[in-house]
N, C-alpha and C positions, 0 to 999 in steps of 0.2 A: 685577334683576341684582346689585346690591350684596349683598343678602341671600343669593343663591345663591352668590356668591363666598365669603362668609364660611362658609357651610355646607360647601362643598367644601374650603376650606382646613382646617377643623376635621376633616373626614373623612380627609384625607391625613395629618394629624398623628396621628390615631387609628390609621390603617393601620400607620404606622411603629411605634406603641406596642403593636401586637399586639392591637388591639381587634376586628379583623374576621377572619372566616373568608371567604376569597376564592378559590374554585376557578377554574381557568383558564376563559376564555370558550370555549364550545362553538360551533364553526362547521360548518355543513353545506352541501353542494352548492356548493362553491367560495366559501364565505363569503356566499352569498346568503341564508342563514338563520342568525341568531345568537341564542344564549341566554346571558345574563349574570346572575349572582347574587352577592349579598353578604349575610352575616349579621353583625350587630353584637351582640357578646356582652353589653356593659353594659346594653343596652335590650331584649335578646331580640327584636330586630326584623330582618326580612329583606326585601330587595328583589329581585325577579326580573323581568328584561326579556326579552321575546321579540320580535325584529324580523325583517322580511323586506326585503331590498334587491334592487331590480330597476332597473338603470340606464336601461332604456328606458321605465319606467313613470312616470307623474306622479300622485301623489308617488312619488319613488324609494324612500322608506322608509315602511313602515307597521309598527305593532306596539302592544304593550301593556306597561305596567309595573304590577306588583302589589306593594304595600308592606304587609307583614303585621306586626302587633305584638300584644302581649298583650291589648289591648282591642278588636281587630278588624282590618280591612284597608281599604286605599284603592287604588282602581284608576284609572289615567289613561292617556291617549294617550301612546305612547312618543315620538312625533315632536317635539312642542314641548318635552317634558322633555329629550330628547337634545340638541336645539340649545341649550337653556338650560344644561344641565350641561357641555356641551362649551365653550360660551362662558365659563362660570364658571371652569373649570380654566385657560383661557388668561388670564383676569383674574388668577388666583392667580399664575401663572408670570410674567406681565408685571410685576406689582407687585413680585415678588421680583427680577427680573433686568434690567428696563429702567431706564435712567437716570431719575432723579427728574423731570427737566425734559423728558422725551420727550413730543412732542405731534404728531408726523407719522406717520400710519399708512398703510402700503401693504397693501391687501387683494387677494390673488390668488384669484379665484373669487367667483361671485355666486349660488351655489346656496342651498339651504335653511339651511345653517349660517352663511351670511355675515353676516346682520344681527346675530346674537348675538355674533359675533366682534367686530364694531365696538362694540356696546354694552359688552362686557366690558372691552375696552381703554380705552374712554372712561371707564368707572367708576373706573379706577385711575390713568389718565394722561389727563386732559382733552384732547381733540383740537382742535388748531388747524387741522389739515389732514388730509384723507382722500383717498387716490388709489386707484382701483379698476381692476383689469384683469380682464376675462373674455373668453373667446374669442367669446362672443355679446355684443356690445356693448349690445344692447337690454336684456339681463338686468342688466348693470351700471348702465345708465341707470335702470331700474326700481328697483333697489336704492337708489341715491342719492335718487331721488324719494321713496321710502318712509321714508327716514331724515332728510329735511331738517327736518321739524318737531321731531324729537328733538335735532337738532344745529344749532340756528340760528346758532351762532357759529363753526361749522366750515366752512372752505373745502373744497369737494368738487370732484373732477375725475376724468376718465377718462384712462387711459393707453393708448397704442397697443400696448404690449407689456409683458411682465413685467419685462424689464430696465429699461425707463424707469420703471415703477411703483415699483420698489424703490430706485432710485438715490439718492433723497434722504431715505429714510425712517429714522426712529428705531426704529420697530417694524414688523415684517412679519408678516402672518398668511397662511398658506397653507391654503386650504380647497377642494381640488380632488381629482379622482379620477385624477390624472396617473400615468403609469408611467415618466416621465422627468423629470429635474430641471427646475424651472420657470425658473431663472435661473442665471447664473454667479456664483461667489463674488466676482469682481472688480466686479460691478455694485453690490455693497453698500458702504455706508460702513464705515469702519474700526471705528466704534462703533455697533452696532445689535443689537437683540434680535429673534430670529426664532422664531415659533411655527409648527408644522406639525401640522395635525390631520386632513388629508384622507386620507392613505394608511392602510389598515388590513389590507393583504394583502402578503405577501412580494414580489409582482411590482410593487407600486406604489411610486413614489418622487416626492417633491416637492423634496427638498433636494439640492444638489450635494455630492459626496463631499468635495471640498476644504474646504467649510465645516465639515463634521463633523470633519475632520482638524485644522483650525486654530482652531476655536472655543475661547474661554477656558474654557467649561464647556458640557457637553451634559447637559441634565436630561431625564429620561423619567418618565412617570407610574408605571411599574413595569418593572423590568429584564426580568423573565420575559415580560411581555406584549410588550415592544418586540422582544425576540429571537425571538418567535414570529410577530409580525405586521407590524412596521414595516420595510418594504422597504429604506429608506435606511440604517437602523441595521444591519440584518442584513448588507447588502452591505459597509458600511464596516468592520464588525468582521471579516467573513470575509476582506476584502482586506488587513487589517492596518493600515489608516490610522487606525482608532479602537480604542483599547484597551478591552476589556470592563470592566476595573476602573476606567476613568475615567468611566463612566456614573454619574450621580447620580440617585437617585430623588427625586421631588418632596417627599415627606414628610420625608426626611432633610435635604433642602436647606432646608426651612422651619425645621427645628430648628437648623441650622447654616448660615446663608446664605453662599453662595459669593461671591467677589469679582466685581464687575461689571467685568471686564477684556475689552477688545476686543469681539469678537462673541460673543453668547450664543445658545444654542439650547434650545428646549423642544419635544420630540416626544411627542405623545400619540396612542395608539390607543384610549384610553378604557377605564376599568376600572369595575367595578360599584359601587365605593364612591361614585362620583359620582352614579350613579342613586339609590342609597340616600339620599344626602345631600339631593338635591333632592326626591325623593319624600317623605321625612320632613318637609321644609320645607312642601311643599304640603299634606300630610296635617294 
């Protein structure tokens, strides 16, 4: 995870510097099939990911990533790469925006993305406490059981609901397929960093609108992608509570770090430079 975080951090800096050709993600059949591609000019390398998403299937996501470069190509399963690169970008954002002494993580969701969300935050802000809420408590219990050997010094607990989970957290990670906000803004501490990576369609939302309206800074992976796919960002901009010009792209924020004031938000729908970065690392 630390290596993936550094690779993804460098990729976003490169994206802002104009090193990538990054076409919009192609979505088919109501975003049940996605195609993402990124070309890195300095290395003449390209990553292409094709995934299928079926909510009722186990696993929900299947797919393949092909990384092509002048000396050949590398092919890998899209599922572990996607969880790793999604965790990594949360690690980058948390390192940028969370308080230096943050040590209490609330995780909402215990699906395929969950473990790498925890690993990523722990890599940049060593965790003293982890609280998890999932509608299926057995999945949350299984997640904590799977992580206990990796986090022997971390106190782990289950929360009865999302509001209770986030109430004392320094960092919150949302990794669900929710179509409604998971918690109220009032449930959060006055100083907290919130990551949201679950929603990837305009009808999906994890964050309350008043959090986006009052946050000290709202960072997105890419403005174009957020305005196309991030339901909470789209609604907040359309309703006027979030000014479009106030959105900060992650690459730009890395070059000019924003102040850590009040509540901070990172919203990611995922962009192909993340896939490129981790595929290159694996290759």
